[in-house]
N, C-alpha and C positions, 0 to 999 in steps of 0.2 A: 504494499499499500504506499502511496507517495505521501511524504510528509506534508502537514498542513503549513500554510504560509499565512503571514499577516499582511494584509492589503491596506495601505494608507494612501488615500487620494489616487493618484495615478501610478504610485510606486508599489511594487510587490517586494516585501522585505522577508527573506528566508529567516526561519526561527533561530538558526545558529548564528546568523550575523550580528545578533545582539551582543554576543560575548566574544566578539572577533579578537580583541586584544587579550582578554583573560585567558582564552584557549592557547594562544601562542605564548604567553608567559608561563603557563603551566608546562607547556612542552619544553621551553627553554630551562626552567628550573629542573625538570626531570633529567634532561641531558646533562646539565652542570653538576647535579647531585651524582649522577652515574660516573662522570669523569673523575670527580674528586673522590668518590667512594672507591673507584678502581685503583687510583694511585695509593691511597691509604690501605686498601685491602691487600694490594700486592706486598707492601711494606710489612704489614702485620702477618701475612701469610709466611713470608720468608722467616720472620722472627719465630713464628709458631712452629715451623718445621725443625728449627734448630734449638727450640726452647728446652731447658732442663729444669725449669722452675716447678713443673707439675709432673706427676707420675706419667709414664708412658701410656697407659691405657686411657687415663683422663685426657692426655694431650690429643689422642686420636679422636676421642668422642667429642671433645670441645671444638676441635678443629672442624670436624664435619658439620656439628650442629650450628656452628657460627658461620663458616664460610659457605655453606650450601645455600641458605636463604639470601646471603649477601650477593652470591654470584647470579642467582635468579633475579634479584632486585636490579642489579646493574644491568643485565641483559634485557630485562623488561623496559627499564628506563631509557635505554638507548633505542629500543624498538618502538617505544611510545605506547605500548599496549600492557594492561594489567600490571602496571608498576605500583599502583596504590595499594592493592591488598598485599603485594609482596613486600613493599616497604613497611606496612603495619606488622607483617610477621617478623621481620628482622628487628624492628623497634621493640617488639615484645619479648623475642627470644634473647636478645643481648643482656637485658637485666637479669634474666634467669641464669645465664652464663656467669654473670658476675657473682650471683648468689652462690653458685656451685664452686667458684674459684677457691675459697678457703679450704674446701674439702679436697679439691684437686691438688693443692699445694702443701697439704698437712705433712709435716715431717721433712720437708725439703728446704735446703738452705737458699736464702735469697738476699740480695743486696738492694737497698733502696736507690742506689744510684743506676741500677740496670732496670729500665722499665720493662714490664711484661708485655707480650704482644697484644693484650687486650686494651692496653693504654692507647694504642694507635687507632682503635676503633670506637672510642668514646664519642667523637663528633660525628662519626658516621652514623651512630645510632641516633643522636640528636637531630642531625639534618635529615634523616629519613622521615622523621615525624613531620617535616615541613610539607612533604608530599601527600599526607593523608590525614593528620590529626588537626582538629580545630586549634585556633591560636592559644587558647588558655591551656590546653593539654600539651602544646609544644613547649611552653614555658616550664611546665611541671617537669617535663622530660629534661629540659636544659639543666635543671637543678638536681633531679633525681639520679640521672646516670652518673655525673661526676661525684656526687656525694656518696653514692653506692660504691663507686670504685675506691674512694678514699677509705671507706670503712673496711672493705674487704682487703685492701692493700696493707692497711695497718694491721689487720689480723694476721696477714702473711708475714711481714717484716718485723712486727712488733711495734709498740707504742712508745718508743723512745722519743726524746725531745728532738733529736736531729731527724728522725724518721717523719715525726708529725709535721715538722716544718717543711721538709722536702715534699711530702705527699699533699700538704695543704696548698703548696704552690702549684702542683700539677692539677689539683681540683679547681682552684681559682682560675687558672689559665684555661681549663676545659670549659667552665661555666661562662667566662667571658666570650670566648670563641663561639660557643653555642648560641648565647643570646644575640651576638652580632649577626650570625647567619640566619637565625630566625627573624630578626628584624628586617634584614635585607629581603627575604622572601615576602614578609608582610607588606613592605613598602612597594615592592614590585606589583604585587597583586592589587594593592589600593590604587596605584597609578593606572594600572590596566583597567580597573573598574571605572575610574573616573573618565578615562579616555573613551570607554565604550559608551558611558552615559552621555558624554558630549557628543559623540558621533551619532547615537540614536536621536538625541534632540535635534541635531543638524538635519538628519534625514527627515524627521517628522516635519520640521519647519519648511524644508524644501518641498515635501509632499503636500503640505497644506498650501503652499504658494502655488504649486502646480495644479492642484485641484481648483483653487480659486480662479486661475488663468483659464482652465478648461470650462468652468462655469461662465466665465465672461465670454469666451469664444463661442460657447453654445448659445448664449443669449444673443450675440451679434449675428450668428448664423440664423437663428430663429426670426430675429427682426428683419433680416434681409430676405429670408423666405416668405414672411408674411407680407412684406412690402411688394415683392414681385407678385405674389399670388393675388393680394387684394387689388393692386394696380391693374393686373391683367383682367380681374373680374369687373372692375368698374369700367375699363375701356370697352369690354365686350358688352356690358349692359348699356353703355352710352350709344354704341353703334348698333345695337339690336333693333331690327325693324320687322322681324317676322317672328311668329310664335316659336319656330324652331330655334332661332338665334336667342330669343329670350330664354327658352328652356336651357340652352347651353350656358348662358350667362349665370342662371341660377345654380346650375350644376358646378360652374367654376367657383361661385361664391361659397357653396356648401363645402367644397373641397378645401377652400382656404380656411374655413372655420374649423374643419376637421383637423387640418394640420395644426392649427393653433391649439386646439383642445388637447392633442396628443403630443405636444411639444415636450412634456415632462416624462413620457413614457412611451412604450410601443403602441402602435395604433390599435392593436387588438380588435380589428374589424371582425374577423371570424365569419361564420355563415349566418345568413339572414333568415334562418328558419324560425317560425314563430315559436314563442315561448310563453308559458303561463306567467300571470303577474307575480305568483309566489317566488318566481326566480329572482325578483328584486330583493325580497326580504332575505332570501338565502345568500345572495351575493353581498348584501350590506353586512350581514352577520359575519361571513368569511373575512371580508375586508377589515372589520374591526378587530377580529381575533388575530389577524397579522400583527396588531399593535398591542396584543395582550389585553383588549378590552372587550368584555362581553356586553355589548350595547343592548339596551332595552328596545324591543321591537313591539309597536302597536300596529296590528294588522287588521284591516277591514276591507275584505275583498268580496264584492258582490257576486253571487253565482252567475249573474248575467255578464260578468266581465269576460271579454274576449282576450284571446292570446295577442300579443304584440310582437312585432318584428324583433328578431334577435339583436340586430344592430341597434335598435332604440333601447332595448332592455339593457344592453351592455353599457350604452352611453349613460343612461339613468344610474346604473349601478356605480360606474366610475365616478360620476359627479357626486353621487351620495357619499361614496367612500372618501373623496377628497374633502367634503364637509365634515365627515367624522374625524379625519386626520387634523383638520384645522381646529376642531373643538378640543381634540386631545392635546394639541401642541399649545394653543393660545388660551384656552379655557380650562385646561387640566381636566377636561371631561366632566365638569360640574353639571349635574342635572341632565346629562346627555341621554337622549333618546331619539328613535326614528320612527316615523309613521309611513306606513304603505297603504294607500287607499286606491281602489279601483272599481269602476262600475262599467256600464256599457257605452259610456261617453268619453271617459278620460282615465288617466292614470296619474296619481299624485304622490310624490315622495317628499317627505319633510323631515329635515334634521334639525333638532332643537338642543340647545344648551343653555344654561343659566349662568354663564361666566360674566365677565366684566364688559364684554361686547367691544365694538370698535367703530371708528368712523369709516363707513363703506366708501365714501367719496375721497377719503385721504390715502387709500391704498395706492402705492406707486404703480405706474403702468407696466413696469418691467416684472411685477410679480404676477405669475400665472396661476397661483393657487385658485383665486376666484374668477378672474376674467377669462382665463384659458381653460382650466380643468373643470369648471363648473358651468359657467354662463355660456361660453362658446361651444363647449361640448354638447350641451343639451340643444342649443340653437342649430348645431350642425345636423341634428336629426329631426328638426322641425318642432322642437319643444320650447318651453319657456322656463327660465330660471330667475327667481327673485331672492335677493339677500336683504334681510332687514336685521339691523343690529342696534341695540341700545344698552344702557347699563344693567338692564334686567336679563340680558342674554342675546342670543343670535338665533334666527330662524332662517333657514335655507329651504325655499319651496321649489320643487322641480315638477313641472306639469307637461304632459303629452296628451293630446287628444286623438282619438281614432278618426281616421278619415271618414267623411260623411258622403 
């Protein structure tokens, strides 16, 4: 299945693009950790193979247990796959190795001036947490690993004053280096997140500007289309001298009104097969449900009411749907209901709300919600639309009479 995408204006933004910089920083961190761990790991492995501080059996066991997960973590970090769980495994295994160290070295002579091979892996274990642990736990590991090393090291070499001073220096050095590396990782991630946020805001601003430009271009195109269509219809009407020419002029005027009425959506002409008046009520209800509004419908259809052309029914439904949308957007749907009345002479659709109302004559000409989607749409099929509004609410009346 194809991944979902987020669409803003005229731009389609892939979901992964939001974290563009963060993903690359993570990849760089993993590679740098892998290189540094490999260098220190090789140094520690050479010392482990030649180490005489622990018993031979313990040396083999600890070497396998320590360097096995480390090798897997380095390989996965270089490959960029599955390095997080392997880094977590090494970060957890290494403290266990430290805990076992006094047992592995019991009875063996050791000098504080000769660091054991586990010393070289202290910061490898702390930096591994940068790849997988949350920041708070990273700082816990920065203190836990060096302090744990200091304790087990003093158990091995003894707690003399000189030994305590030497081991304390090693612990402090390891803590400082671990904190610095953790802070570098945190700062890189923070910069990446800010860069991604700035980039996303820039893309959204550009998308909004592009959408606004598209709307303006569409308005200009609609205005040009209407100018040409209306001008052609007026010229044809002026020059019409025969019934045939007058019929053609009427048809051209109707086409112009239809284009205006459908400027905000597809024409949706469809077949002109007759439909029952109940089609109007069902269409209005479905249009309201698209906006999560269950509009109240008051239906009064006379049994003598005849079917009306499909083109007319769709025009009335679309005009009523636009009236419902206007009531939802501008009146918050207060007191919203719709009436569908039909008899053997006419069909009437009325949309009523009890919002604050508006000045019908103050609506800008380039707003097609009323003039185009309601009035012109109904006029295009030979009907009438009236909009009345006051502080007590708004009433939209749509009427269409059967031909006599």
